[in-house]
VMD Tcl script that builds the backbone (N, CA, C; Angstrom):
set m [mol new atoms 549]
animate dup $m
set s [atomselect $m all]
$s set {name element resname resid chain x y z} {
  {N N UNK 1 A 100.873 -86.557 99.484}
  {CA C UNK 1 A 102.118 -86.110 100.072}
  {C C UNK 1 A 103.043 -85.535 99.008}
  {N N UNK 2 A 103.136 -86.219 97.867}
  {CA C UNK 2 A 103.990 -85.776 96.781}
  {C C UNK 2 A 103.543 -84.403 96.291}
  {N N UNK 3 A 102.235 -84.158 96.163}
  {CA C UNK 3 A 101.701 -82.871 95.732}
  {C C UNK 3 A 102.044 -81.786 96.741}
  {N N UNK 4 A 101.962 -82.126 98.021}
  {CA C UNK 4 A 102.273 -81.147 99.053}
  {C C UNK 4 A 103.751 -80.753 98.994}
  {N N UNK 5 A 104.639 -81.725 98.797}
  {CA C UNK 5 A 106.077 -81.442 98.711}
  {C C UNK 5 A 106.359 -80.600 97.467}
  {N N UNK 6 A 105.717 -80.947 96.356}
  {CA C UNK 6 A 105.899 -80.182 95.129}
  {C C UNK 6 A 105.393 -78.751 95.305}
  {N N UNK 7 A 104.227 -78.584 95.922}
  {CA C UNK 7 A 103.685 -77.255 96.176}
  {C C UNK 7 A 104.595 -76.458 97.096}
  {N N UNK 8 A 105.118 -77.103 98.139}
  {CA C UNK 8 A 106.029 -76.436 99.059}
  {C C UNK 8 A 107.300 -76.009 98.332}
  {N N UNK 9 A 107.820 -76.889 97.471}
  {CA C UNK 9 A 109.032 -76.565 96.694}
  {C C UNK 9 A 108.805 -75.394 95.765}
  {N N UNK 10 A 107.659 -75.366 95.083}
  {CA C UNK 10 A 107.346 -74.249 94.187}
  {C C UNK 10 A 107.155 -72.962 94.979}
  {N N UNK 11 A 106.522 -73.061 96.131}
  {CA C UNK 11 A 106.332 -71.890 96.984}
  {C C UNK 11 A 107.649 -71.328 97.466}
  {N N UNK 12 A 108.575 -72.206 97.869}
  {CA C UNK 12 A 109.898 -71.751 98.306}
  {C C UNK 12 A 110.671 -71.132 97.149}
  {N N UNK 13 A 110.559 -71.728 95.961}
  {CA C UNK 13 A 111.244 -71.166 94.788}
  {C C UNK 13 A 110.712 -69.768 94.486}
  {N N UNK 14 A 109.393 -69.593 94.553}
  {CA C UNK 14 A 108.798 -68.285 94.313}
  {C C UNK 14 A 109.241 -67.278 95.378}
  {N N UNK 15 A 109.273 -67.699 96.624}
  {CA C UNK 15 A 109.717 -66.832 97.707}
  {C C UNK 15 A 111.174 -66.410 97.489}
  {N N UNK 16 A 112.023 -67.358 97.114}
  {CA C UNK 16 A 113.435 -67.025 96.848}
  {C C UNK 16 A 113.541 -66.024 95.711}
  {N N UNK 17 A 112.757 -66.215 94.657}
  {CA C UNK 17 A 112.769 -65.286 93.529}
  {C C UNK 17 A 112.343 -63.895 93.983}
  {N N UNK 18 A 111.299 -63.811 94.784}
  {CA C UNK 18 A 110.840 -62.510 95.282}
  {C C UNK 18 A 111.888 -61.860 96.169}
  {N N UNK 19 A 112.583 -62.635 96.995}
  {CA C UNK 19 A 113.628 -62.080 97.849}
  {C C UNK 19 A 114.800 -61.574 97.024}
  {N N UNK 20 A 115.202 -62.311 96.004}
  {CA C UNK 20 A 116.291 -61.872 95.130}
  {C C UNK 20 A 115.893 -60.572 94.436}
  {N N UNK 21 A 114.675 -60.495 93.933}
  {CA C UNK 21 A 114.221 -59.279 93.273}
  {C C UNK 21 A 114.188 -58.116 94.251}
  {N N UNK 22 A 113.778 -58.355 95.483}
  {CA C UNK 22 A 113.697 -57.280 96.471}
  {C C UNK 22 A 115.081 -56.757 96.832}
  {N N UNK 23 A 116.108 -57.612 96.787}
  {CA C UNK 23 A 117.457 -57.183 97.122}
  {C C UNK 23 A 118.116 -56.419 95.990}
  {N N UNK 24 A 117.665 -56.586 94.760}
  {CA C UNK 24 A 118.273 -55.939 93.598}
  {C C UNK 24 A 117.236 -55.073 92.913}
  {N N UNK 25 A 117.207 -53.744 93.208}
  {CA C UNK 25 A 116.169 -52.886 92.656}
  {C C UNK 25 A 116.146 -52.882 91.141}
  {N N UNK 26 A 117.312 -53.049 90.515}
  {CA C UNK 26 A 117.351 -53.065 89.054}
  {C C UNK 26 A 116.730 -54.304 88.478}
  {N N UNK 27 A 116.671 -55.368 89.262}
  {CA C UNK 27 A 116.128 -56.621 88.766}
  {C C UNK 27 A 114.636 -56.736 88.995}
  {N N UNK 28 A 114.048 -55.819 89.710}
  {CA C UNK 28 A 112.641 -55.978 90.043}
  {C C UNK 28 A 111.748 -55.739 88.849}
  {N N UNK 29 A 112.252 -55.069 87.826}
  {CA C UNK 29 A 111.373 -54.690 86.751}
  {C C UNK 29 A 110.442 -53.644 87.332}
  {N N UNK 30 A 110.405 -52.508 86.743}
  {CA C UNK 30 A 109.625 -51.412 87.305}
  {C C UNK 30 A 108.142 -51.667 87.230}
  {N N UNK 31 A 107.421 -51.096 88.153}
  {CA C UNK 31 A 105.981 -51.015 88.030}
  {C C UNK 31 A 105.773 -49.977 86.932}
  {N N UNK 32 A 105.481 -50.439 85.746}
  {CA C UNK 32 A 105.444 -49.541 84.581}
  {C C UNK 32 A 104.404 -48.440 84.717}
  {N N UNK 33 A 103.373 -48.683 85.510}
  {CA C UNK 33 A 102.378 -47.623 85.694}
  {C C UNK 33 A 102.977 -46.445 86.455}
  {N N UNK 34 A 103.991 -46.701 87.289}
  {CA C UNK 34 A 104.620 -45.623 88.051}
  {C C UNK 34 A 105.672 -44.875 87.247}
  {N N UNK 35 A 106.277 -45.532 86.266}
  {CA C UNK 35 A 107.340 -44.866 85.513}
  {C C UNK 35 A 106.776 -44.053 84.341}
  {N N UNK 36 A 105.530 -44.280 84.006}
  {CA C UNK 36 A 104.915 -43.532 82.918}
  {C C UNK 36 A 104.858 -42.046 83.238}
  {N N UNK 37 A 105.006 -41.226 82.214}
  {CA C UNK 37 A 104.836 -39.795 82.398}
  {C C UNK 37 A 106.072 -38.986 82.074}
  {N N UNK 38 A 106.062 -37.754 82.561}
  {CA C UNK 38 A 107.113 -36.774 82.259}
  {C C UNK 38 A 108.268 -36.881 83.247}
  {N N UNK 39 A 109.494 -36.789 82.706}
  {CA C UNK 39 A 110.712 -36.865 83.500}
  {C C UNK 39 A 111.695 -35.788 83.054}
  {N N UNK 40 A 112.524 -35.333 83.978}
  {CA C UNK 40 A 113.658 -34.461 83.690}
  {C C UNK 40 A 114.911 -35.331 83.754}
  {N N UNK 41 A 115.795 -35.197 82.767}
  {CA C UNK 41 A 117.078 -35.899 82.830}
  {C C UNK 41 A 118.051 -34.906 83.456}
  {N N UNK 42 A 118.359 -35.112 84.738}
  {CA C UNK 42 A 119.061 -34.113 85.538}
  {C C UNK 42 A 120.560 -34.372 85.683}
  {N N UNK 43 A 121.001 -35.577 85.320}
  {CA C UNK 43 A 122.426 -35.876 85.420}
  {C C UNK 43 A 122.803 -36.954 84.419}
  {N N UNK 44 A 124.048 -36.888 83.977}
  {CA C UNK 44 A 124.588 -37.868 83.035}
  {C C UNK 44 A 126.001 -38.242 83.457}
  {N N UNK 45 A 126.392 -39.444 83.063}
  {CA C UNK 45 A 127.789 -39.866 83.125}
  {C C UNK 45 A 128.005 -40.694 81.865}
  {N N UNK 46 A 129.117 -40.472 81.166}
  {CA C UNK 46 A 129.350 -41.214 79.932}
  {C C UNK 46 A 130.834 -41.335 79.646}
  {N N UNK 47 A 131.183 -42.388 78.908}
  {CA C UNK 47 A 132.556 -42.576 78.455}
  {C C UNK 47 A 132.715 -42.215 76.976}
  {N N UNK 48 A 131.685 -41.640 76.372}
  {CA C UNK 48 A 131.727 -41.242 74.964}
  {C C UNK 48 A 132.618 -40.006 74.792}
  {N N UNK 49 A 133.509 -40.048 73.811}
  {CA C UNK 49 A 134.395 -38.904 73.542}
  {C C UNK 49 A 133.593 -37.649 73.193}
  {N N UNK 50 A 132.547 -37.794 72.380}
  {CA C UNK 50 A 131.762 -36.609 72.000}
  {C C UNK 50 A 131.058 -36.019 73.221}
  {N N UNK 51 A 130.580 -36.862 74.121}
  {CA C UNK 51 A 129.977 -36.376 75.364}
  {C C UNK 51 A 131.019 -35.618 76.187}
  {N N UNK 52 A 132.190 -36.206 76.345}
  {CA C UNK 52 A 133.226 -35.588 77.167}
  {C C UNK 52 A 133.661 -34.230 76.610}
  {N N UNK 53 A 133.664 -34.093 75.279}
  {CA C UNK 53 A 134.042 -32.825 74.660}
  {C C UNK 53 A 132.977 -31.752 74.857}
  {N N UNK 54 A 131.704 -32.147 74.937}
  {CA C UNK 54 A 130.604 -31.183 74.986}
  {C C UNK 54 A 129.863 -31.145 76.317}
  {N N UNK 55 A 130.285 -31.924 77.295}
  {CA C UNK 55 A 129.490 -32.078 78.522}
  {C C UNK 55 A 129.236 -30.768 79.255}
  {N N UNK 56 A 130.166 -29.828 79.188}
  {CA C UNK 56 A 129.971 -28.559 79.887}
  {C C UNK 56 A 128.934 -27.663 79.218}
  {N N UNK 57 A 128.562 -27.974 77.985}
  {CA C UNK 57 A 127.547 -27.212 77.258}
  {C C UNK 57 A 126.149 -27.805 77.423}
  {N N UNK 58 A 126.058 -29.021 77.947}
  {CA C UNK 58 A 124.779 -29.724 78.044}
  {C C UNK 58 A 123.879 -29.115 79.107}
  {N N UNK 59 A 122.574 -29.183 78.817}
  {CA C UNK 59 A 121.558 -28.749 79.778}
  {C C UNK 59 A 120.563 -29.886 79.980}
  {N N UNK 60 A 119.743 -29.719 80.980}
  {CA C UNK 60 A 118.743 -30.709 81.331}
  {C C UNK 60 A 117.813 -30.992 80.144}
  {N N UNK 61 A 117.594 -32.265 79.864}
  {CA C UNK 61 A 116.667 -32.684 78.815}
  {C C UNK 61 A 115.370 -33.156 79.462}
  {N N UNK 62 A 114.369 -33.368 78.636}
  {CA C UNK 62 A 113.065 -33.857 79.103}
  {C C UNK 62 A 112.788 -35.201 78.425}
  {N N UNK 63 A 112.028 -36.028 79.100}
  {CA C UNK 63 A 111.613 -37.309 78.527}
  {C C UNK 63 A 110.188 -37.606 78.975}
  {N N UNK 64 A 109.455 -38.276 78.110}
  {CA C UNK 64 A 108.149 -38.808 78.462}
  {C C UNK 64 A 108.182 -40.297 78.174}
  {N N UNK 65 A 107.739 -41.082 79.140}
  {CA C UNK 65 A 107.705 -42.530 78.991}
  {C C UNK 65 A 106.257 -42.974 78.933}
  {N N UNK 66 A 105.953 -43.763 77.910}
  {CA C UNK 66 A 104.598 -44.307 77.737}
  {C C UNK 66 A 104.706 -45.832 77.658}
  {N N UNK 67 A 103.857 -46.529 78.396}
  {CA C UNK 67 A 103.835 -47.983 78.365}
  {C C UNK 67 A 102.994 -48.436 77.177}
  {N N UNK 68 A 103.583 -49.305 76.357}
  {CA C UNK 68 A 102.885 -49.870 75.203}
  {C C UNK 68 A 102.528 -51.324 75.504}
  {N N UNK 69 A 101.903 -51.970 74.565}
  {CA C UNK 69 A 101.546 -53.374 74.737}
  {C C UNK 69 A 102.768 -54.252 74.908}
  {N N UNK 70 A 102.590 -55.398 75.523}
  {CA C UNK 70 A 103.616 -56.406 75.729}
  {C C UNK 70 A 104.811 -55.886 76.532}
  {N N UNK 71 A 104.595 -54.851 77.351}
  {CA C UNK 71 A 105.652 -54.366 78.229}
  {C C UNK 71 A 106.667 -53.446 77.595}
  {N N UNK 72 A 106.485 -53.089 76.333}
  {CA C UNK 72 A 107.405 -52.164 75.671}
  {C C UNK 72 A 107.192 -50.749 76.194}
  {N N UNK 73 A 108.225 -49.935 76.067}
  {CA C UNK 73 A 108.171 -48.543 76.481}
  {C C UNK 73 A 108.476 -47.634 75.296}
  {N N UNK 74 A 107.686 -46.583 75.134}
  {CA C UNK 74 A 107.971 -45.554 74.144}
  {C C UNK 74 A 108.534 -44.369 74.917}
  {N N UNK 75 A 109.761 -43.968 74.556}
  {CA C UNK 75 A 110.420 -42.863 75.241}
  {C C UNK 75 A 110.606 -41.729 74.245}
  {N N UNK 76 A 110.025 -40.573 74.563}
  {CA C UNK 76 A 110.161 -39.368 73.741}
  {C C UNK 76 A 111.074 -38.405 74.474}
  {N N UNK 77 A 112.007 -37.801 73.735}
  {CA C UNK 77 A 112.971 -36.887 74.331}
  {C C UNK 77 A 112.846 -35.494 73.726}
  {N N UNK 78 A 113.101 -34.468 74.522}
  {CA C UNK 78 A 113.277 -33.092 74.065}
  {C C UNK 78 A 114.634 -32.654 74.596}
  {N N UNK 79 A 115.568 -32.428 73.690}
  {CA C UNK 79 A 116.951 -32.182 74.078}
  {C C UNK 79 A 117.384 -30.810 73.581}
  {N N UNK 80 A 117.795 -29.918 74.497}
  {CA C UNK 80 A 118.266 -28.607 74.060}
  {C C UNK 80 A 119.647 -28.719 73.412}
  {N N UNK 81 A 119.794 -28.122 72.227}
  {CA C UNK 81 A 121.074 -28.093 71.518}
  {C C UNK 81 A 121.320 -26.667 71.048}
  {N N UNK 82 A 122.536 -26.327 70.642}
  {CA C UNK 82 A 122.788 -24.985 70.098}
  {C C UNK 82 A 121.921 -24.676 68.873}
  {N N UNK 83 A 121.502 -25.719 68.158}
  {CA C UNK 83 A 120.655 -25.546 66.971}
  {C C UNK 83 A 119.178 -25.440 67.319}
  {N N UNK 84 A 118.812 -25.590 68.570}
  {CA C UNK 84 A 117.417 -25.527 68.992}
  {C C UNK 84 A 116.998 -26.791 69.717}
  {N N UNK 85 A 115.715 -26.898 69.950}
  {CA C UNK 85 A 115.154 -28.023 70.691}
  {C C UNK 85 A 114.956 -29.203 69.738}
  {N N UNK 86 A 115.612 -30.305 70.015}
  {CA C UNK 86 A 115.535 -31.491 69.161}
  {C C UNK 86 A 114.686 -32.559 69.826}
  {N N UNK 87 A 113.810 -33.164 69.034}
  {CA C UNK 87 A 112.949 -34.231 69.541}
  {C C UNK 87 A 113.373 -35.554 68.938}
  {N N UNK 88 A 113.331 -36.594 69.758}
  {CA C UNK 88 A 113.569 -37.943 69.254}
  {C C UNK 88 A 112.695 -38.913 70.034}
  {N N UNK 89 A 112.512 -40.078 69.465}
  {CA C UNK 89 A 111.713 -41.124 70.104}
  {C C UNK 89 A 112.407 -42.456 69.922}
  {N N UNK 90 A 112.153 -43.346 70.838}
  {CA C UNK 90 A 112.660 -44.712 70.729}
  {C C UNK 90 A 111.672 -45.649 71.402}
  {N N UNK 91 A 111.555 -46.830 70.851}
  {CA C UNK 91 A 110.740 -47.883 71.440}
  {C C UNK 91 A 111.696 -48.889 72.070}
  {N N UNK 92 A 111.502 -49.138 73.351}
  {CA C UNK 92 A 112.321 -50.105 74.077}
  {C C UNK 92 A 111.469 -51.327 74.399}
  {N N UNK 93 A 111.983 -52.499 74.036}
  {CA C UNK 93 A 111.282 -53.754 74.297}
  {C C UNK 93 A 112.012 -54.515 75.394}
  {N N UNK 94 A 111.255 -55.261 76.176}
  {CA C UNK 94 A 111.855 -56.061 77.234}
  {C C UNK 94 A 112.783 -57.098 76.620}
  {N N UNK 95 A 113.911 -57.347 77.287}
  {CA C UNK 95 A 114.874 -58.325 76.773}
  {C C UNK 95 A 114.646 -59.725 77.327}
  {N N UNK 96 A 113.836 -59.848 78.360}
  {CA C UNK 96 A 113.694 -61.124 79.054}
  {C C UNK 96 A 114.423 -61.095 80.385}
  {N N UNK 97 A 115.319 -60.120 80.559}
  {CA C UNK 97 A 115.995 -59.901 81.836}
  {C C UNK 97 A 115.197 -58.811 82.555}
  {N N UNK 98 A 114.802 -59.075 83.797}
  {CA C UNK 98 A 113.997 -58.099 84.529}
  {C C UNK 98 A 114.706 -56.758 84.626}
  {N N UNK 99 A 113.985 -55.684 84.290}
  {CA C UNK 99 A 114.537 -54.342 84.383}
  {C C UNK 99 A 115.397 -53.942 83.203}
  {N N UNK 100 A 115.472 -54.779 82.158}
  {CA C UNK 100 A 116.327 -54.473 81.006}
  {C C UNK 100 A 115.488 -54.383 79.727}
  {N N UNK 101 A 115.824 -53.381 78.900}
  {CA C UNK 101 A 115.089 -53.109 77.671}
  {C C UNK 101 A 116.072 -52.902 76.527}
  {N N UNK 102 A 115.597 -53.140 75.291}
  {CA C UNK 102 A 116.432 -53.032 74.101}
  {C C UNK 102 A 115.719 -52.178 73.057}
  {N N UNK 103 A 116.487 -51.338 72.370}
  {CA C UNK 103 A 115.947 -50.555 71.269}
  {C C UNK 103 A 116.893 -50.633 70.085}
  {N N UNK 104 A 116.331 -50.802 68.896}
  {CA C UNK 104 A 117.147 -50.770 67.678}
  {C C UNK 104 A 116.955 -49.451 66.938}
  {N N UNK 105 A 116.143 -48.529 67.503}
  {CA C UNK 105 A 115.967 -47.199 66.922}
  {C C UNK 105 A 117.288 -46.432 67.055}
  {N N UNK 106 A 117.742 -45.820 65.999}
  {CA C UNK 106 A 118.995 -45.034 65.992}
  {C C UNK 106 A 120.176 -45.836 66.525}
  {N N UNK 107 A 120.329 -47.057 66.044}
  {CA C UNK 107 A 121.404 -47.920 66.525}
  {C C UNK 107 A 120.920 -48.758 67.684}
  {N N UNK 108 A 121.628 -49.835 67.970}
  {CA C UNK 108 A 121.174 -50.731 69.036}
  {C C UNK 108 A 121.613 -50.208 70.396}
  {N N UNK 109 A 120.671 -50.251 71.333}
  {CA C UNK 109 A 120.915 -49.799 72.704}
  {C C UNK 109 A 120.246 -50.763 73.666}
  {N N UNK 110 A 120.908 -50.962 74.775}
  {CA C UNK 110 A 120.323 -51.717 75.868}
  {C C UNK 110 A 120.257 -50.787 77.069}
  {N N UNK 111 A 119.099 -50.719 77.695}
  {CA C UNK 111 A 118.907 -49.867 78.873}
  {C C UNK 111 A 118.515 -50.760 80.044}
  {N N UNK 112 A 119.184 -50.540 81.171}
  {CA C UNK 112 A 118.898 -51.326 82.372}
  {C C UNK 112 A 118.622 -50.387 83.534}
  {N N UNK 113 A 117.550 -50.654 84.229}
  {CA C UNK 113 A 117.206 -49.873 85.409}
  {C C UNK 113 A 118.103 -50.343 86.548}
  {N N UNK 114 A 118.967 -49.436 87.030}
  {CA C UNK 114 A 119.857 -49.797 88.144}
  {C C UNK 114 A 119.201 -49.549 89.494}
  {N N UNK 115 A 118.440 -48.466 89.579}
  {CA C UNK 115 A 117.784 -48.135 90.843}
  {C C UNK 115 A 116.626 -47.201 90.519}
  {N N UNK 116 A 115.546 -47.325 91.242}
  {CA C UNK 116 A 114.388 -46.458 91.002}
  {C C UNK 116 A 113.366 -46.654 92.100}
  {N N UNK 117 A 112.653 -45.575 92.375}
  {CA C UNK 117 A 111.454 -45.734 93.180}
  {C C UNK 117 A 110.233 -45.586 92.284}
  {N N UNK 118 A 110.469 -45.203 91.022}
  {CA C UNK 118 A 109.397 -45.105 90.039}
  {C C UNK 118 A 108.540 -43.865 90.180}
  {N N UNK 119 A 108.576 -43.235 91.336}
  {CA C UNK 119 A 107.727 -42.063 91.545}
  {C C UNK 119 A 108.516 -40.767 91.527}
  {N N UNK 120 A 109.751 -40.782 92.039}
  {CA C UNK 120 A 110.520 -39.537 92.078}
  {C C UNK 120 A 111.816 -39.598 91.286}
  {N N UNK 121 A 112.438 -40.775 91.164}
  {CA C UNK 121 A 113.695 -40.872 90.422}
  {C C UNK 121 A 113.871 -42.256 89.818}
  {N N UNK 122 A 114.758 -42.324 88.813}
  {CA C UNK 122 A 115.192 -43.589 88.218}
  {C C UNK 122 A 116.616 -43.390 87.707}
  {N N UNK 123 A 117.470 -44.377 87.924}
  {CA C UNK 123 A 118.832 -44.360 87.393}
  {C C UNK 123 A 118.903 -45.453 86.335}
  {N N UNK 124 A 119.224 -45.032 85.113}
  {CA C UNK 124 A 119.216 -45.928 83.954}
  {C C UNK 124 A 120.623 -46.030 83.382}
  {N N UNK 125 A 121.080 -47.254 83.130}
  {CA C UNK 125 A 122.383 -47.503 82.517}
  {C C UNK 125 A 122.143 -47.934 81.074}
  {N N UNK 126 A 122.720 -47.191 80.128}
  {CA C UNK 126 A 122.521 -47.452 78.706}
  {C C UNK 126 A 123.841 -47.864 78.079}
  {N N UNK 127 A 123.812 -48.931 77.288}
  {CA C UNK 127 A 124.984 -49.375 76.525}
  {C C UNK 127 A 124.610 -49.376 75.052}
  {N N UNK 128 A 125.568 -48.967 74.213}
  {CA C UNK 128 A 125.340 -49.027 72.782}
  {C C UNK 128 A 126.664 -49.249 72.077}
  {N N UNK 129 A 126.577 -49.738 70.871}
  {CA C UNK 129 A 127.770 -49.936 70.065}
  {C C UNK 129 A 127.876 -48.845 69.016}
  {N N UNK 130 A 129.094 -48.327 68.825}
  {CA C UNK 130 A 129.323 -47.321 67.792}
  {C C UNK 130 A 130.736 -47.514 67.257}
  {N N UNK 131 A 130.836 -47.684 65.944}
  {CA C UNK 131 A 132.132 -47.885 65.290}
  {C C UNK 131 A 132.919 -49.024 65.939}
  {N N UNK 132 A 132.222 -50.102 66.279}
  {CA C UNK 132 A 132.867 -51.262 66.862}
  {C C UNK 132 A 133.287 -51.099 68.312}
  {N N UNK 133 A 132.851 -50.035 68.949}
  {CA C UNK 133 A 133.238 -49.741 70.327}
  {C C UNK 133 A 131.988 -49.692 71.205}
  {N N UNK 134 A 132.077 -50.241 72.398}
  {CA C UNK 134 A 130.961 -50.180 73.349}
  {C C UNK 134 A 131.014 -48.854 74.100}
  {N N UNK 135 A 129.903 -48.129 74.113}
  {CA C UNK 135 A 129.792 -46.861 74.828}
  {C C UNK 135 A 128.741 -47.010 75.917}
  {N N UNK 136 A 128.949 -46.310 77.025}
  {CA C UNK 136 A 128.052 -46.433 78.167}
  {C C UNK 136 A 127.638 -45.058 78.670}
  {N N UNK 137 A 126.400 -44.985 79.146}
  {CA C UNK 137 A 125.899 -43.745 79.728}
  {C C UNK 137 A 124.988 -44.088 80.899}
  {N N UNK 138 A 125.127 -43.321 81.952}
  {CA C UNK 138 A 124.257 -43.444 83.114}
  {C C UNK 138 A 123.422 -42.175 83.165}
  {N N UNK 139 A 122.105 -42.310 83.334}
  {CA C UNK 139 A 121.194 -41.167 83.340}
  {C C UNK 139 A 120.391 -41.159 84.632}
  {N N UNK 140 A 120.232 -39.969 85.196}
  {CA C UNK 140 A 119.380 -39.788 86.366}
  {C C UNK 140 A 118.112 -39.075 85.919}
  {N N UNK 141 A 116.996 -39.774 86.014}
  {CA C UNK 141 A 115.678 -39.226 85.689}
  {C C UNK 141 A 115.023 -38.773 86.980}
  {N N UNK 142 A 114.357 -37.607 86.940}
  {CA C UNK 142 A 113.669 -37.079 88.116}
  {C C UNK 142 A 112.334 -36.476 87.679}
  {N N UNK 143 A 111.343 -36.564 88.522}
  {CA C UNK 143 A 110.042 -35.954 88.218}
  {C C UNK 143 A 110.110 -34.435 88.292}
  {N N UNK 144 A 111.107 -33.905 88.996}
  {CA C UNK 144 A 111.256 -32.459 89.148}
  {C C UNK 144 A 112.656 -32.051 88.683}
  {N N UNK 145 A 112.863 -30.772 88.367}
  {CA C UNK 145 A 114.197 -30.334 87.939}
  {C C UNK 145 A 115.248 -30.409 89.046}
  {N N UNK 146 A 114.818 -30.459 90.289}
  {CA C UNK 146 A 115.755 -30.555 91.406}
  {C C UNK 146 A 115.682 -31.950 92.008}
  {N N UNK 147 A 116.842 -32.433 92.468}
  {CA C UNK 147 A 116.869 -33.716 93.174}
  {C C UNK 147 A 117.521 -33.499 94.535}
  {N N UNK 148 A 117.191 -34.360 95.444}
  {CA C UNK 148 A 117.735 -34.244 96.804}
  {C C UNK 148 A 119.222 -34.589 96.805}
  {N N UNK 149 A 119.948 -34.101 97.789}
  {CA C UNK 149 A 121.356 -34.483 97.922}
  {C C UNK 149 A 121.538 -36.001 98.053}
  {N N UNK 150 A 120.573 -36.665 98.670}
  {CA C UNK 150 A 120.647 -38.120 98.830}
  {C C UNK 150 A 120.602 -38.821 97.465}
  {N N UNK 151 A 119.707 -38.388 96.577}
  {CA C UNK 151 A 119.599 -38.999 95.244}
  {C C UNK 151 A 120.824 -38.634 94.402}
  {N N UNK 152 A 121.314 -37.411 94.529}
  {CA C UNK 152 A 122.536 -37.010 93.826}
  {C C UNK 152 A 123.701 -37.892 94.253}
  {N N UNK 153 A 123.849 -38.115 95.551}
  {CA C UNK 153 A 124.923 -38.966 96.069}
  {C C UNK 153 A 124.767 -40.404 95.570}
  {N N UNK 154 A 123.532 -40.902 95.520}
  {CA C UNK 154 A 123.271 -42.250 95.005}
  {C C UNK 154 A 123.695 -42.352 93.546}
  {N N UNK 155 A 123.329 -41.351 92.737}
  {CA C UNK 155 A 123.706 -41.357 91.328}
  {C C UNK 155 A 125.228 -41.390 91.177}
  {N N UNK 156 A 125.922 -40.548 91.910}
  {CA C UNK 156 A 127.388 -40.498 91.808}
  {C C UNK 156 A 128.026 -41.806 92.274}
  {N N UNK 157 A 127.451 -42.419 93.305}
  {CA C UNK 157 A 127.946 -43.711 93.793}
  {C C UNK 157 A 127.780 -44.786 92.721}
  {N N UNK 158 A 126.588 -44.835 92.103}
  {CA C UNK 158 A 126.344 -45.820 91.043}
  {C C UNK 158 A 127.238 -45.553 89.840}
  {N N UNK 159 A 127.491 -44.283 89.535}
  {CA C UNK 159 A 128.376 -43.936 88.415}
  {C C UNK 159 A 129.791 -44.461 88.675}
  {N N UNK 160 A 130.281 -44.270 89.867}
  {CA C UNK 160 A 131.634 -44.755 90.204}
  {C C UNK 160 A 131.695 -46.283 90.163}
  {N N UNK 161 A 130.603 -46.936 90.592}
  {CA C UNK 161 A 130.549 -48.404 90.539}
  {C C UNK 161 A 130.595 -48.903 89.102}
  {N N UNK 162 A 130.150 -48.080 88.159}
  {CA C UNK 162 A 130.183 -48.431 86.734}
  {C C UNK 162 A 131.455 -47.900 86.061}
  {N N UNK 163 A 132.427 -47.510 86.871}
  {CA C UNK 163 A 133.744 -47.045 86.414}
  {C C UNK 163 A 133.738 -45.698 85.711}
  {N N UNK 164 A 132.763 -44.850 85.999}
  {CA C UNK 164 A 132.800 -43.475 85.515}
  {C C UNK 164 A 133.613 -42.646 86.511}
  {N N UNK 165 A 134.491 -41.797 85.987}
  {CA C UNK 165 A 135.271 -40.912 86.846}
  {C C UNK 165 A 134.472 -39.641 87.112}
  {N N UNK 166 A 134.949 -38.834 88.066}
  {CA C UNK 166 A 134.276 -37.565 88.365}
  {C C UNK 166 A 134.211 -36.669 87.134}
  {N N UNK 167 A 135.224 -36.744 86.268}
  {CA C UNK 167 A 135.234 -35.924 85.046}
  {C C UNK 167 A 134.156 -36.361 84.051}
  {N N UNK 168 A 133.665 -37.572 84.173}
  {CA C UNK 168 A 132.636 -38.094 83.265}
  {C C UNK 168 A 131.223 -37.812 83.766}
  {N N UNK 169 A 131.089 -37.356 85.007}
  {CA C UNK 169 A 129.780 -37.134 85.635}
  {C C UNK 169 A 129.414 -35.658 85.517}
  {N N UNK 170 A 128.161 -35.392 85.136}
  {CA C UNK 170 A 127.702 -33.996 85.001}
  {C C UNK 170 A 126.282 -33.872 85.534}
  {N N UNK 171 A 126.118 -33.001 86.525}
  {CA C UNK 171 A 124.783 -32.603 86.966}
  {C C UNK 171 A 124.368 -31.496 86.001}
  {N N UNK 172 A 123.246 -31.659 85.338}
  {CA C UNK 172 A 122.849 -30.751 84.260}
  {C C UNK 172 A 122.102 -29.531 84.791}
  {N N UNK 173 A 122.451 -28.349 84.282}
  {CA C UNK 173 A 121.717 -27.150 84.700}
  {C C UNK 173 A 120.312 -27.142 84.100}
  {N N UNK 174 A 119.402 -26.571 84.843}
  {CA C UNK 174 A 118.013 -26.455 84.404}
  {C C UNK 174 A 117.927 -25.537 83.191}
  {N N UNK 175 A 116.885 -25.721 82.397}
  {CA C UNK 175 A 116.644 -24.857 81.242}
  {C C UNK 175 A 115.145 -24.800 81.011}
  {N N UNK 176 A 114.697 -23.743 80.359}
  {CA C UNK 176 A 113.265 -23.588 80.095}
  {C C UNK 176 A 112.961 -23.468 78.606}
  {N N UNK 177 A 113.992 -23.395 77.772}
  {CA C UNK 177 A 113.749 -23.157 76.354}
  {C C UNK 177 A 113.379 -24.405 75.558}
  {N N UNK 178 A 113.455 -25.574 76.161}
  {CA C UNK 178 A 113.180 -26.810 75.424}
  {C C UNK 178 A 112.352 -27.743 76.296}
  {N N UNK 179 A 111.092 -27.927 75.911}
  {CA C UNK 179 A 110.240 -28.853 76.654}
  {C C UNK 179 A 109.522 -29.767 75.666}
  {N N UNK 180 A 108.904 -30.784 76.184}
  {CA C UNK 180 A 108.199 -31.720 75.317}
  {C C UNK 180 A 106.992 -31.098 74.643}
  {N N UNK 181 A 106.449 -30.042 75.205}
  {CA C UNK 181 A 105.271 -29.392 74.630}
  {C C UNK 181 A 105.609 -28.492 73.459}
  {N N UNK 182 A 106.892 -28.089 73.336}
  {CA C UNK 182 A 107.298 -27.161 72.287}
  {C C UNK 182 A 107.762 -27.866 71.021}
  {N N UNK 183 A 107.949 -29.162 71.059}
  {CA C UNK 183 A 108.499 -29.844 69.904}
  {C C UNK 183 A 107.432 -30.586 69.152}
}
mol reanalyze $m
mol bondsrecalc $m
mol representation Tube
mol addrep $m
């Protein structure tokens, strides 16, 4: 009887955990096999002064996500700049919080998946420290350069929930001069 009660208790605890994860898409931890591959970064929102000064000049960037051992992610970026196509990479390791990753490459950053279907879009919230100040950025990743009005509205809603104003949000124009294959 004691074993049955213990088994029932563990089963209920597992069910509750699964229900909590199902209600919070950011907490589910992505199916990493679905997030792997090429992505377009189609929208940004940030409270960084340098971003706000240059946001109207920004264009769509590219990213490739590769799953490494122990759940880490390698993210490669191709970012168009006035100086040309710039490439960077970062390794993100799981923090122990579902859907959250940490990178110490180019300064410390924490990235949290706020919403994603893993196949067509992902909304990522990034925090980093710079000069003793916390900076935040919200990124909309898409498998294609275009996103539906529904996903655009979702991104803007999540941005406002994170206290980004309309002036901080930018849907990025498409570009063809900078891709992951050229860098």
